[in-house]
C-alpha positions as semicolon CSV with decimal commas, in nm:
position;residue;x (nm);y (nm);z (nm)
1;M;-1,221;-0,197;-0,253
2;S;-1,532;-0,278;-0,451
3;K;-1,752;-0,037;-0,256
4;P;-1,661;0,327;-0,324
5;Q;-1,846;0,451;-0,015
6;D;-1,622;0,232;0,204
7;V;-1,308;0,370;0,036
8;F;-1,430;0,728;0,087
9;A;-1,516;0,657;0,453
10;F;-1,171;0,508;0,517
11;T;-1,002;0,802;0,343
12;K;-1,193;1,056;0,552
13;Q;-1,117;0,866;0,872
14;F;-0,747;0,851;0,787
15;V;-0,724;1,220;0,694
16;D;-0,910;1,317;1,011
17;S;-0,663;1,114;1,220
18;K;-0,382;1,351;1,108
19;K;-0,138;1,058;1,110
20;P;0,150;1,068;0,862
21;L;0,131;0,855;0,551
22;N;0,472;0,727;0,449
23;V;0,376;0,455;0,201
24;L;0,053;0,343;0,042
25;C;0,048;0,047;-0,196
26;N;-0,284;-0,036;-0,359
27;N;-0,311;-0,358;-0,550
28;S;-0,659;-0,491;-0,589
29;G;-0,801;-0,701;-0,863
30;C;-1,037;-0,983;-0,940
31;M;-1,164;-1,187;-1,229
32;I;-1,506;-1,328;-1,155
33;N;-1,638;-1,559;-1,425
34;E;-2,003;-1,507;-1,336
35;R;-2,167;-1,166;-1,338
36;Q;-2,206;-1,046;-0,979
37;M;-2,355;-0,715;-0,873
38;I;-2,235;-0,510;-0,576
39;N;-2,518;-0,322;-0,401
40;D;-2,726;-0,343;-0,722
41;E;-2,511;-0,060;-0,862
42;H;-2,184;-0,196;-0,997
43;E;-2,067;-0,519;-1,151
44;A;-1,805;-0,683;-0,922
45;N;-1,515;-0,696;-1,173
46;F;-1,563;-0,330;-1,268
47;A;-1,615;-0,219;-0,908
48;T;-1,297;-0,387;-0,785
49;N;-1,063;-0,342;-1,082
50;T;-1,167;0,009;-1,187
51;L;-1,345;0,190;-0,907
52;G;-1,134;0,036;-0,632
53;T;-0,798;0,152;-0,768
């Protein structure tokens, strides 16, 4: 959830599968006390709590 490119890849794969989607529940969150960077682009709290939802 903290890597937007992974979310986009999953979404494309799911849409391409043409399977029905009956329910989707997203609940992702974190609270990291130390600053951690994801792929040198996004801070981990922001990436997970904002970009990942």
